[in-house]
C-alpha positions in Angstrom: 81.1 101.8 135.9 81.4 105.3 134.2 82.9 105.3 130.8 85.3 108.1 130.0 85.1 109.6 126.5 88.4 111.1 125.5 89.7 113.4 122.7 90.5 111.0 119.8 93.6 111.1 117.6 92.0 111.6 114.2 95.4 111.5 112.3 98.9 110.2 113.1 100.2 113.7 113.6 97.3 115.1 115.6 98.3 116.4 119.1 95.3 118.5 119.9 92.0 119.6 118.4 89.1 122.0 118.8 85.8 120.6 120.1 83.7 122.5 117.6 80.2 121.1 118.4 78.4 118.6 120.6 75.6 116.7 118.8 74.3 115.2 122.1 73.5 116.7 125.4 73.6 115.5 129.0 70.8 112.9 129.5 70.8 111.7 125.9 71.0 108.0 125.2 73.6 106.9 122.7 74.5 103.7 121.1 77.6 102.5 119.3 78.1 104.3 116.0 76.1 107.4 116.9 77.8 110.7 115.9 78.2 112.6 119.2 80.6 115.5 118.4 82.5 117.4 115.7 86.2 117.9 116.1 88.3 120.4 114.2 91.8 119.3 113.3 94.4 121.4 111.5 93.0 120.4 108.1 89.4 119.4 108.5 86.3 119.1 110.6 85.5 115.4 111.5 82.7 113.6 113.1 83.3 111.5 116.3 81.3 108.3 116.8 80.4 106.6 120.1 81.9 103.2 120.7 79.9 102.3 123.8 76.2 102.4 124.6 74.8 104.4 127.5 73.6 107.8 128.7 75.6 111.0 128.5 76.2 111.7 132.2 78.4 114.7 131.9 79.9 116.9 129.2 83.3 117.9 130.6 84.6 120.0 127.7 82.1 122.5 126.3 81.6 123.1 122.6 83.9 125.8 121.1 86.8 124.8 123.3 90.2 125.1 121.5 93.5 123.2 122.0 92.1 120.1 123.7 94.9 117.6 124.0 94.6 114.1 122.5 93.4 111.6 125.1 92.0 114.3 127.4 88.7 113.6 129.0 85.8 115.4 127.2 82.7 113.6 128.4 81.4 110.8 130.7 79.0 108.1 129.7 76.9 106.1 132.2 76.7 102.5 131.3 73.4 100.8 130.7 71.5 100.5 134.0 74.0 102.8 135.9 72.8 105.8 137.8 73.6 108.9 135.7 74.2 111.2 138.7 76.6 108.7 140.3 78.4 108.2 136.9 78.8 112.0 136.5 80.3 112.3 140.0 82.5 109.2 139.8 84.0 109.8 136.3 87.4 111.2 135.7 88.1 114.9 136.1 88.8 117.4 133.4 92.4 117.5 132.2 94.9 120.2 133.0 95.5 121.0 129.4 96.1 124.1 127.4 92.5 124.1 126.3 90.8 127.5 126.4 87.2 128.3 125.8 86.5 130.2 122.6 83.4 131.6 121.1 81.5 128.8 119.4 81.8 129.2 115.7 79.7 127.6 113.0 81.1 124.4 111.5 81.0 124.9 107.7 82.4 121.6 106.7 82.5 118.0 107.8 84.7 115.0 106.9 84.0 111.4 107.7 86.6 109.7 109.7 88.5 107.0 107.6 86.9 103.6 108.0 90.2 102.0 108.9 91.1 104.5 111.6 90.8 103.9 115.2 87.2 104.7 116.3 87.4 108.0 118.2 85.1 107.7 121.2 84.9 106.0 124.6 88.1 104.1 124.9 86.8 100.7 126.0 88.8 97.5 125.5 86.6 96.5 122.6 87.4 99.8 120.8 91.2 99.4 121.1 91.5 95.7 120.2 91.7 96.5 116.5 94.5 99.0 117.0 97.0 96.2 117.7 97.4 96.1 121.5 100.8 95.4 122.8 101.4 92.1 124.6 101.8 92.2 128.4 104.4 90.2 130.3 101.8 87.7 131.4 100.6 87.1 127.9 97.5 89.3 128.3 96.8 92.3 126.1 97.8 95.7 127.2 95.4 98.3 126.0 97.1 101.5 124.9 96.7 104.3 122.4 98.8 104.3 119.2 100.5 107.5 120.4 101.4 105.9 123.7 102.9 102.8 121.9 104.9 105.0 119.6 106.3 107.1 122.4 107.1 104.0 124.5 109.0 102.5 121.5 111.0 105.7 120.9 111.9 106.0 124.6 112.8 102.3 124.9 110.1 101.6 127.5 108.3 98.3 128.0 104.7 99.4 127.7 103.5 96.4 129.6 105.3 97.8 132.7 103.4 101.1 132.5 100.3 101.6 134.6 97.5 103.0 132.6 95.3 105.9 133.8 93.0 106.0 130.8 89.5 104.4 130.6 89.6 100.7 131.7 93.3 101.0 132.5 94.3 102.1 129.0 97.9 103.4 128.7 97.9 106.9 127.3 100.5 109.5 126.4 100.8 111.0 129.9 101.4 107.5 131.4 104.4 106.9 129.1 105.8 110.4 129.7 105.5 109.9 133.5 107.3 106.5 133.2 110.0 108.0 131.1 110.5 110.9 133.6 110.6 108.6 136.6 112.6 105.8 135.0 110.2 103.4 136.7 109.4 101.3 133.6 112.0 98.9 132.5 113.5 99.3 129.0 112.1 97.2 126.2 114.3 94.6 124.6 117.7 96.0 123.4 116.4 99.5 122.6 118.2 101.8 125.0 116.4 105.1 125.8 119.6 107.0 125.1 119.9 105.5 121.7 116.3 106.2 120.9 116.6 109.8 122.1 119.7 110.2 119.9 117.8 108.9 116.9 114.9 111.3 117.4 115.0 114.5 115.4 116.2 117.6 117.4 113.5 119.9 118.5 112.9 122.8 116.1 114.2 126.1 117.5 111.5 128.6 118.5 111.0 131.9 116.8 111.4 135.3 118.5 109.2 135.8 121.5 106.1 138.0 121.3 107.7 140.6 123.6 110.9 140.7 121.5 108.9 141.2 118.3 106.4 143.7 119.6 109.2 145.9 121.0 110.2 146.6 117.4 106.9 148.3 116.5 104.9 151.2 117.8 102.2 150.4 120.3 98.8 150.4 118.6 100.2 150.0 115.1 99.4 146.3 114.9 96.9 143.6 116.0 97.7 140.1 117.2 96.1 137.2 115.3 96.7 133.9 117.2 98.1 131.0 115.1 95.4 128.4 114.3 96.1 124.7 114.1 96.7 124.6 110.4 99.3 127.4 110.4 101.1 125.8 113.3 101.2 122.5 111.4 102.4 124.1 108.2 105.1 126.0 110.0 106.3 122.9 111.9 106.4 120.7 108.8 108.1 123.2 106.5 110.7 124.0 109.2 111.3 120.3 109.7 111.7 119.9 105.9 114.3 122.6 105.4 116.2 121.5 108.5 116.4 117.8 107.8 116.1 117.5 104.0 119.1 118.6 101.8 117.2 120.3 99.0 118.6 120.3 95.4 116.9 122.2 92.5 116.7 121.6 88.8 114.9 123.9 86.4 113.9 123.6 82.7 111.9 125.5 80.2 109.1 123.5 78.4 107.2 124.5 75.3 103.4 124.4 75.6 102.1 124.9 72.0 101.4 121.2 71.3 99.9 120.7 74.7 97.6 123.7 74.4 96.4 122.5 71.0 95.7 119.0 72.2 93.9 120.4 75.3 91.6 122.5 73.1 90.9 119.6 70.8 90.1 117.2 73.7 87.8 119.8 75.4 86.0 120.5 72.1 85.3 116.8 71.7 84.1 116.2 75.2 80.7 114.5 75.3 77.9 116.5 76.9 75.8 115.4 79.8 72.7 117.5 80.6 74.1 120.2 78.3 77.4 120.3 80.2 80.7 118.9 79.0 81.7 115.6 80.7 85.1 117.1 81.4 87.1 120.3 80.9 90.8 119.7 81.0 93.2 122.3 82.5 96.9 122.6 81.9 97.4 121.5 85.5 95.5 118.3 84.9 98.0 117.5 82.1 101.0 118.5 84.3 99.8 116.0 86.9 99.6 113.2 84.3 103.0 114.1 82.8 104.6 114.0 86.3 103.0 110.7 87.1 104.2 109.2 83.8 107.7 110.6 84.3 107.9 108.9 87.6 106.7 105.6 86.0 109.5 106.0 83.4 112.1 106.9 86.0 111.2 104.6 88.9 114.4 105.3 90.9 113.0 108.8 91.5 109.7 107.6 92.8 111.0 107.0 96.3 110.9 108.1 99.9 113.8 108.2 102.4 114.0 106.5 105.7 117.0 106.1 108.0 117.3 102.4 107.1 115.6 101.9 103.7 114.9 103.5 100.4 111.1 103.1 99.9 110.5 102.5 96.2 106.8 103.1 95.3 104.9 101.0 92.8 102.6 103.8 91.7 102.8 107.6 91.3 100.5 109.2 93.9 100.6 112.9 93.0 99.7 115.5 95.6 98.5 118.8 94.3 98.9 122.0 96.4 95.6 123.7 96.9 95.3 127.1 98.6 92.6 127.4 101.2 91.8 130.1 103.7 94.5 130.2 106.3 97.0 127.9 104.6 97.2 125.1 102.0 96.5 121.4 101.7 97.7 118.8 99.3 95.0 116.4 98.1 96.4 113.3 96.3 95.5 111.8 92.9 96.3 108.1 93.6 97.8 105.9 90.8 97.8 108.9 88.5 99.9 107.2 85.9 97.0 104.7 85.3 94.2 107.3 85.0 92.9 109.1 82.0 93.2 112.9 81.7 89.4 113.2 82.0 89.4 111.1 85.2 92.3 113.2 86.7 90.5 116.4 85.8 87.2 115.4 87.4 88.8 113.9 90.5 90.9 117.1 90.9 87.9 119.3 90.7 86.1 117.3 93.4 89.2 117.2 95.7 89.9 120.9 95.2 86.3 121.9 96.0 86.1 119.8 99.1 89.6 121.0 100.2 88.4 124.6 100.2 85.4 123.4 102.3 87.6 121.4 104.6 85.7 118.2 103.8 88.7 116.0 102.9 89.3 112.8 104.7 92.8 112.2 106.1 93.5 109.5 103.6 92.8 112.0 100.8 95.6 114.3 101.7 98.1 112.2 103.7 100.9 110.3 102.0 101.6 110.4 98.3 104.9 110.0 96.5 105.4 113.4 94.9 103.6 116.8 94.6 102.9 119.6 92.1 102.6 123.2 93.1 101.3 125.4 90.3 101.5 129.2 90.7 101.3 130.0 87.0 97.7 131.1 87.3 98.9 133.8 89.7 101.4 135.2 87.2 104.5 133.7 88.9 107.2 133.0 86.4 109.3 130.6 88.4 109.9 129.5 92.0 111.3 126.7 94.1 108.9 124.7 96.3 109.8 123.0 99.6 109.8 119.2 99.6 106.9 117.8 101.7 107.9 114.7 103.6 107.6 111.7 103.0 108.0 112.9 99.3 111.4 113.1 97.7 110.3 115.5 95.0 108.0 118.4 94.3 107.5 120.2 91.0 107.0 124.0 91.0 105.2 125.2 87.9 105.4 128.8 86.6 103.2 130.7 84.2 103.0 129.9 80.5 104.0 133.0 78.5 105.0 133.9 74.9 108.7 133.8 74.5 111.1 134.4 71.6 113.4 131.4 71.0 115.8 130.6 68.2 115.0 127.5 66.1 117.2 126.6 63.1 118.8 130.0 63.1 115.5 131.9 63.1 113.6 133.7 65.9 110.2 132.3 66.6 107.5 132.9 69.2 106.4 130.0 71.4 104.3 129.5 74.5 106.6 128.2 77.3 106.8 127.8 81.0 109.6 127.3 83.6 109.3 124.3 85.9 111.6 123.7 88.9 112.0 120.3 90.5 113.0 120.3 94.2 114.5 117.0 95.3 115.6 115.3 98.5 119.3 114.9 97.6 119.6 112.0 100.0 117.7 109.8 97.6 117.3 111.8 94.3 120.7 113.0 93.1 121.1 115.8 90.6 121.5 113.5 87.6 118.5 111.5 88.5 116.5 114.7 89.1 117.5 115.9 85.6 116.5 112.6 84.1 113.0 112.8 85.8 112.6 116.4 84.6 113.7 115.4 81.1 111.0 112.7 81.0 108.4 115.3 82.2 109.5 117.7 79.5 109.0 115.1 76.8 105.4 114.4 77.8 104.6 118.1 77.9 106.1 118.8 74.5 104.7 115.6 73.0 101.4 115.3 74.8 99.9 112.6 72.6 102.1 110.2 74.6 99.8 110.8 77.6 96.8 109.4 75.7 98.2 105.9 75.1 
């Protein structure tokens, strides 16, 4: 029986991807674990492994195709001993998706799929068992994609009553959508579809249409650059953040002289390996550490909001905004409050380098409990950043400059910077945000406390 290989969901938020490159061709024999393709998501380029063994009977979606929907058919595999021609003719048909061929472009970066993620390849029952299949009415397991299960839960649909059109009868997104539209599947438990729909966030309003915008400009005075996946994701998440999170802002000036002196001393004393220093601390490395320690000292601010719970985190996982071509990404320093400054510095250099090359794994930039956005190196004096869900806080860091301040009745020159804390006011009130910012200020102005 032909085995359909479908477009995998390489992250919880992925809805479509670009099939950048095939690493096999029709007629090739593959076994479980072989890398067969490279998929571009909004943030990275990732390798796809085969789950089943067999022969590539037909490549349905050519390399370089953009906008391939998750769970869409991309290739057909002939099982061991099966006639390849018959498998190619008997497999599923190409999906009616928004996929459009594009010029094949070189893939400059790769990222390994997370080990604990669902294996993206032929969706055979063995491949989906680890994803936690939903129980059917007769006690047997119903094989379904994670996206299908989530949509069914939100719509109040009993997934065991949905007929699957995916490989080996697997229930996929389109099956749930059809069931919801027809009302054919009976509702699950006490979850009413109307209640689920009411609890779902409202769809974000669309911007001006192309025609409406282009009428404002002279013909020939512009060029059109289509949005790529990363820019669409950034726009969607930021719009969602500003529409659903009540932002509150707290700013404070912090002096840097003691921090700069300690930084210079630590860098000068760095041991050398192969005639290179083992570490070279930046001000941003010390900002990350100070923010992590401040969250440790003010644990009520180290939270995330859900509709039913306050999620109190046990560690400070600090995301750091990194500008990359076409957008930005936020790699995360996990358990930053427990790490030394040198460890944070070296980890941040590695994450930053691989972020610019689009080589980060999803678990390296998804999640976190807070974030730091530093535009000081660009000469920006102060700004307010947008909270990035599921975080409740983000710290915007301005440039360090010489300033005249009054101390004990005398004017003195100090190095100082302005930082602004944006908070989700649902869970971090103004007083709590001020307490967190005060703790951060103490570590920056008394940096020896970061060494103990």
